[in-house]
C-alpha positions as CSV (number, residue, x, y, z in Angstrom):
1,M,-50.0,24.1,26.8
2,A,-51.9,22.8,29.3
3,S,-53.4,19.6,27.2
4,D,-49.6,18.8,25.8
5,A,-48.7,17.8,29.3
6,L,-51.5,15.8,29.4
7,H,-50.2,13.6,27.4
8,S,-47.0,13.5,27.7
9,P,-45.2,10.1,28.7
10,G,-44.2,9.2,33.0
11,V,-47.1,11.8,33.4
12,T,-50.1,10.1,35.6
13,F,-52.9,12.0,37.1
14,S,-54.8,10.5,39.8
15,G,-57.3,12.4,42.8
16,T,-60.6,11.0,44.8
17,F,-63.5,13.4,44.8
18,S,-66.1,12.4,48.3
19,S,-68.8,15.0,49.2
20,P,-67.9,16.8,52.2
21,E,-71.5,16.5,53.7
22,P,-73.0,13.4,54.1
23,P,-76.2,11.9,51.7
24,A,-78.2,12.4,54.4
25,D,-77.3,16.2,55.0
26,A,-77.7,17.3,51.3
27,Q,-80.6,15.6,50.6
28,I,-82.1,17.6,53.1
29,R,-80.0,20.5,52.1
30,R,-81.0,19.8,48.5
31,F,-84.7,19.6,50.2
32,K,-84.9,23.2,52.0
33,D,-83.0,25.3,48.8
34,V,-86.2,23.6,46.6
35,G,-88.5,24.5,49.6
36,L,-87.0,28.0,49.8
37,F,-86.8,29.2,45.9
38,V,-90.6,28.1,45.1
39,V,-92.1,30.1,47.8
40,S,-90.3,32.8,46.7
41,S,-90.9,32.9,43.4
42,L,-94.6,32.5,44.8
43,I,-94.5,35.4,46.7
44,L,-92.7,37.0,43.2
45,L,-94.8,36.0,41.4
46,T,-98.2,36.9,43.0
47,L,-96.6,40.9,44.0
48,V,-95.4,41.7,40.3
49,G,-98.9,40.3,39.8
50,F,-100.9,42.2,42.1
51,S,-98.8,44.8,41.0
52,L,-99.7,44.4,37.5
53,F,-103.4,44.5,38.3
54,M,-103.2,47.1,39.8
55,L,-101.3,49.2,37.3
56,L,-103.6,48.1,34.5
57,A,-107.0,48.3,36.3
58,T,-108.1,51.4,35.4
59,C,-110.9,51.5,38.2
60,T,-107.9,52.8,40.9
61,A,-106.0,55.6,42.0
62,D,-103.3,57.3,40.5
63,D,-101.5,56.2,43.9
64,S,-102.6,52.5,43.8
65,H,-100.5,53.2,40.0
66,Q,-97.2,55.4,41.5
67,W,-97.0,52.3,44.8
68,A,-98.0,49.5,41.3
69,L,-95.3,50.9,39.0
70,S,-92.4,52.2,42.7
71,T,-93.0,48.3,43.5
72,L,-92.9,46.5,39.8
73,T,-89.3,49.3,39.3
74,T,-87.8,47.6,42.4
75,V,-88.1,43.4,41.4
76,F,-87.0,44.3,37.7
77,G,-83.6,46.2,39.0
78,G,-83.3,43.2,42.3
79,V,-84.0,41.1,39.1
80,L,-81.3,42.1,37.0
81,G,-79.6,42.5,39.1
82,W,-79.4,39.2,40.4
83,L,-79.2,38.2,37.1
84,I,-76.1,39.2,36.8
85,K,-74.6,39.1,39.8
86,R,-73.9,43.1,40.3
């Protein structure tokens, strides 16, 4: 097994790990990634909330129900595809 090779006498492993980007650039990238995540989550939640409102409202036309159902199907299909990576 591979773990047996790690305990063999005379075998030593060494290595160093370093970030390929400077710490300041990494902090800016993380800030932009979090900002993009928050904005896209707000847009997604707004779209889903409005679609659910239109779908469940009794005073809206049938065209609005079809639009809302189509939008929800597309959103949930996209989220499912993103989750299972296909």
